[in-house]
C-alpha positions in Angstrom: -0.3 0.2 -0.3 3.0 2.3 0.8 4.4 1.6 -2.3 1.6 2.0 -4.1 1.0 5.8 -2.2 4.7 6.6 -3.6 4.1 5.6 -6.9 1.0 7.8 -7.3 2.7 10.6 -5.3 5.5 10.1 -8.0 2.8 10.3 -11.2 1.1 13.4 -9.6 4.5 15.2 -9.5 5.6 13.7 -13.2 2.5 15.2 -14.6 2.7 18.5 -12.9 5.8 18.6 -14.0 5.0 18.1 -17.5 1.7 20.8 -16.9 4.4 23.4 -15.5 6.9 22.8 -18.9 4.3 22.8 -21.3 2.6 25.7 -19.8 5.6 27.9 -19.7 6.7 26.6 -23.0 3.9 29.2 -24.6 6.0 31.8 -23.5 9.2 30.5 -23.8 9.8 32.3 -26.8 10.2 35.6 -24.5 8.4 38.1 -26.8 6.8 40.9 -25.0 4.1 42.4 -27.7 3.7 46.4 -26.9 1.4 46.9 -29.8 -0.7 45.1 -32.2 -3.3 45.7 -34.6 -6.1 45.7 -31.2 -4.6 47.8 -28.8 -2.2 51.0 -29.2 -0.7 49.9 -25.7 1.0 52.3 -22.9 3.5 54.3 -24.3 4.5 58.0 -22.7 4.5 60.7 -25.8 7.2 63.2 -26.0 6.0 66.0 -28.5 2.3 65.8 -30.0 0.7 64.2 -32.9 -2.4 62.8 -33.6 -1.9 58.9 -33.0 -4.8 57.1 -33.2 -5.6 53.2 -34.0 -7.3 52.4 -37.7 -8.0 49.4 -39.0 -5.5 47.7 -37.3 -2.7 50.0 -36.9 -1.6 52.9 -35.1 -1.7 55.7 -37.5 -0.4 59.0 -37.2 -0.2 62.1 -39.8 -0.1 65.0 -38.0 1.6 66.8 -35.8 0.5 69.6 -33.3 3.4 71.7 -33.8 5.2 71.1 -37.3 8.8 72.5 -35.3 8.3 69.4 -32.3 8.1 66.0 -33.6 6.1 63.1 -31.5 7.8 60.0 -29.9 5.8 57.2 -28.1 8.3 56.7 -25.4 8.5 52.6 -23.8 7.6 52.7 -20.3 10.4 50.2 -19.5 14.0 50.2 -20.0 16.0 47.6 -21.8 19.9 46.7 -21.9 20.3 43.8 -24.6 17.0 43.0 -26.8 15.5 42.1 -30.0 12.6 44.4 -31.3 10.5 43.3 -34.3 8.1 45.8 -35.7 6.0 46.0 -38.4 5.4 49.4 -40.3 4.0 51.1 -43.1 4.7 54.4 -44.9 3.8 56.8 -47.5 6.9 58.5 -49.7 7.0 61.6 -47.4 7.1 59.9 -43.9 10.0 60.7 -41.8 10.0 58.1 -39.0 11.9 55.6 -37.2 12.6 53.3 -34.2 15.1 54.5 -31.4 16.6 52.7 -29.1 18.6 52.8 -26.0 17.8 56.5 -25.0 20.1 58.2 -22.8 16.7 60.1 -21.5 13.2 59.4 -21.9 11.6 63.0 -21.9 13.7 64.5 -25.0 14.0 62.1 -27.8 16.7 62.8 -30.5 19.2 61.1 -32.6 22.0 62.5 -30.4 20.9 60.7 -27.3 19.5 57.8 -28.7 20.7 55.8 -31.5 18.1 56.1 -34.1 17.1 53.0 -36.5 15.9 55.3 -39.6 12.6 54.9 -41.8 13.3 58.4 -44.2 13.5 57.2 -48.0 13.6 60.8 -48.8 16.4 61.9 -46.4 18.8 64.2 -48.1 21.4 62.1 -47.4 20.5 58.8 -48.1 23.8 57.0 -46.5 21.8 57.4 -43.4 18.0 57.1 -44.9 16.0 54.2 -44.5 17.6 51.3 -42.6 20.6 53.1 -41.3 21.2 54.1 -37.9 22.1 57.8 -38.3 25.7 58.8 -37.6 26.4 55.3 -36.6 26.0 52.9 -39.4 25.6 54.0 -43.3 23.4 52.1 -46.0 24.2 51.4 -49.0 22.2 51.2 -51.1 19.3 52.5 -49.4 16.2 50.5 -49.3 13.0 52.2 -50.0 9.8 51.4 -47.3 7.0 53.6 -48.8 3.8 52.2 -49.9 3.9 48.6 -48.4 4.1 47.0 -45.0 7.6 46.2 -43.8 9.5 44.4 -40.7 12.2 45.9 -38.8 14.1 43.3 -36.7 16.8 45.3 -34.5 19.3 43.9 -32.1 21.0 45.4 -29.6 23.7 43.0 -27.8 26.4 44.9 -26.0 28.0 47.3 -27.9 26.8 45.0 -31.3 24.0 46.6 -33.1 22.2 44.8 -36.1 19.1 46.2 -38.3 17.5 43.6 -40.6 14.7 45.3 -42.9 12.4 42.8 -44.8 14.9 40.2 -44.2 18.0 41.9 -45.7 20.6 43.0 -43.2 21.1 47.2 -43.5 23.5 47.5 -40.7 25.8 45.6 -38.5 28.3 48.0 -36.3 29.6 48.2 -32.7 29.1 51.1 -31.2 28.9 52.0 -27.6 28.3 55.5 -27.1 25.2 55.8 -25.6 23.8 53.8 -22.6 23.9 49.9 -22.5 20.4 50.2 -21.7 17.3 52.7 -21.7 13.9 53.1 -23.1 13.1 52.9 -26.9 10.8 55.3 -29.0 8.7 55.2 -31.9 8.6 58.4 -34.2 6.3 60.5 -36.4 7.8 63.2 -37.8 5.9 63.5 -41.3 4.1 61.9 -44.2 1.5 58.9 -43.2 3.1 56.2 -40.8 1.3 53.2 -39.3 2.9 50.8 -37.1 0.8 47.4 -37.3 2.9 45.3 -34.5 5.9 46.2 -32.4 7.6 43.1 -30.2 10.8 42.9 -27.8 12.6 40.4 -26.6 14.8 40.9 -23.7 18.2 39.1 -24.5 
């Protein structure tokens, strides 16, 4: 009888372990969804644009003040991470994803790494797919008029940008903090973000 009780207890513990591991494996990929087609998510806005959920995407097409760009800044800070972001822009758009920002209440390319979305940038070497003033892109890919995917990895001083499966930047740089918030930018044109996920590494 004692032996049967021990066997039964062992089976229960084994079943619980299997249940726990299968439950945990559903989240083991580590991705955190900050924005998707159903929710804008929780951001701090620096500058003001008309961000709104429309047709399954977060959209902006107008600034309150043409001289002050708008940024949606993540509530949390991240050190080493991978970001996946789906975005759409028109030809006039100036946007980007700013990572490892030194502060969270004043966002620009001098205090963050700016992964650019700017097909009409006067200097295309730091246009779409580049990290402004850090890693040039040549030739510059065009993003306007279609849905695109950015895959951005920051691990130590190693920064890698992949746009639609094509590596556009791969650089070692440590001029900014090793950790900090990231931000989505609206500068001009029409900008849409359909999904934004981050995975701490």
